[in-house]
C-alpha positions as CSV (number, residue, x, y, z in Angstrom):
1,M,-90.1,42.4,-211.5
2,I,-88.4,39.9,-209.2
3,D,-87.5,40.9,-205.7
4,P,-83.7,41.3,-205.4
5,G,-83.6,39.1,-202.3
6,L,-85.4,36.3,-204.0
7,G,-83.1,36.6,-207.0
8,I,-80.1,36.3,-204.8
9,L,-81.7,33.4,-202.9
10,A,-82.3,31.7,-206.3
11,V,-78.5,31.9,-207.0
12,C,-77.9,30.4,-203.6
13,A,-80.3,27.5,-204.5
14,V,-78.3,26.9,-207.7
15,G,-75.2,26.9,-205.5
16,G,-76.7,24.3,-203.2
17,V,-77.6,22.0,-206.1
18,G,-74.1,22.5,-207.6
19,V,-72.5,21.4,-204.3
20,G,-74.5,18.2,-204.4
21,V,-73.7,17.5,-208.1
22,F,-70.0,18.2,-207.9
23,V,-68.3,16.0,-205.3
24,T,-65.5,17.6,-203.3
25,D,-62.0,16.5,-203.4
26,P,-60.5,14.8,-200.3
27,M,-59.3,17.3,-197.6
28,T,-55.8,15.7,-198.0
29,A,-55.5,16.6,-201.7
30,P,-52.8,19.2,-202.3
31,P,-53.9,22.4,-204.1
32,D,-52.2,21.4,-207.3
33,A,-54.1,18.1,-207.4
34,L,-57.6,19.6,-207.3
35,T,-60.0,18.2,-209.9
36,T,-62.5,20.1,-212.0
37,H,-65.4,18.8,-210.0
38,G,-63.7,19.6,-206.8
39,V,-63.1,23.2,-207.9
40,L,-66.8,23.5,-209.0
41,H,-67.9,22.2,-205.6
42,V,-66.0,25.0,-203.9
43,I,-67.3,27.7,-206.3
44,F,-70.9,26.6,-206.0
45,G,-70.6,26.2,-202.2
46,A,-68.8,29.5,-201.6
47,S,-71.3,31.4,-203.7
48,A,-74.2,30.0,-201.7
49,L,-72.4,30.6,-198.4
50,V,-71.5,34.2,-199.2
51,L,-74.6,35.4,-200.9
52,L,-77.2,33.9,-198.5
53,P,-76.7,36.6,-195.8
54,A,-77.5,39.3,-198.4
55,A,-80.6,37.5,-199.5
56,A,-81.6,37.0,-195.8
57,L,-81.3,40.7,-195.1
58,L,-83.4,41.8,-198.1
59,I,-86.1,39.1,-197.8
60,T,-86.5,39.4,-194.0
61,R,-86.6,43.2,-194.1
62,S,-89.3,43.0,-196.7
63,L,-91.4,40.6,-194.6
64,A,-90.8,42.6,-191.4
65,R,-92.5,45.6,-193.1
66,A,-95.7,43.6,-193.5
67,H,-96.0,43.4,-189.7
68,P,-97.3,46.2,-187.5
69,A,-94.5,48.6,-186.4
70,G,-93.1,47.6,-183.0
71,S,-94.8,44.2,-183.0
72,R,-93.1,41.2,-181.5
73,D,-93.1,39.4,-184.9
74,Q,-91.4,42.4,-186.5
75,A,-88.7,42.5,-183.8
76,V,-88.1,38.7,-184.2
77,L,-87.8,39.1,-188.0
78,R,-85.4,42.0,-187.7
79,G,-83.2,40.0,-185.3
80,V,-83.2,36.9,-187.4
81,A,-82.3,38.9,-190.5
82,L,-78.8,39.3,-189.0
83,L,-78.4,35.6,-188.1
84,P,-76.9,34.4,-191.4
85,L,-74.5,37.4,-191.6
86,A,-73.4,36.8,-188.0
87,G,-72.8,33.1,-188.8
88,L,-70.8,34.1,-191.9
89,L,-68.6,36.5,-190.0
90,L,-68.1,34.3,-186.9
91,I,-67.6,30.9,-188.6
92,W,-66.8,31.1,-192.3
93,V,-64.5,34.1,-192.3
94,P,-62.3,32.8,-189.5
95,E,-62.2,29.4,-191.3
96,V,-61.0,31.1,-194.5
97,A,-58.5,33.2,-192.6
98,G,-57.1,30.1,-191.0
99,L,-58.1,31.1,-187.5
100,I,-60.2,27.9,-186.9
101,P,-59.5,24.5,-188.3
102,T,-61.1,23.4,-191.5
103,G,-62.5,20.0,-192.2
104,G,-66.0,20.7,-193.4
105,W,-67.6,21.2,-190.0
106,P,-67.6,25.1,-190.1
107,D,-69.5,25.0,-193.4
108,R,-72.0,22.6,-192.0
109,V,-72.5,24.7,-188.9
110,L,-73.0,27.7,-191.1
111,F,-75.6,25.8,-193.2
112,L,-77.3,24.9,-189.9
113,I,-77.5,28.6,-189.0
114,Y,-78.9,29.3,-192.4
115,T,-81.6,26.6,-191.9
116,V,-82.6,28.2,-188.5
117,W,-83.1,31.4,-190.5
118,V,-85.4,29.6,-193.0
119,V,-87.4,27.9,-190.2
120,V,-88.0,31.1,-188.3
121,L,-88.8,33.0,-191.4
122,A,-91.4,30.3,-192.4
123,R,-93.0,30.5,-189.0
124,K,-93.3,34.3,-189.1
125,A,-94.3,34.7,-192.8
């Protein structure tokens, strides 16, 4: 049986591939002029952005259990488990709500935060 966190992470990986395959529409394009590939870019990207924090919590929690209770590695893993969720709530949600300007940079910062999670996880695993 596949771990739920790994299954969600696999969906995120498909989303990452979809973002690369389907080119986004220009930021200046009005909503009624969106192309099919532009809409698919948004769907794949949004699914990866939104689902990764859930995968991160499940995967990191599972790896943290493998370390001795109260150890430094376990504490680091428990802290880094929340990093993707914090990034989503502090960057992507305000962008979608119109509280911070769009333009692609919030999504890229969020992917950078997700990459930090991956690097720390790889070092502690």
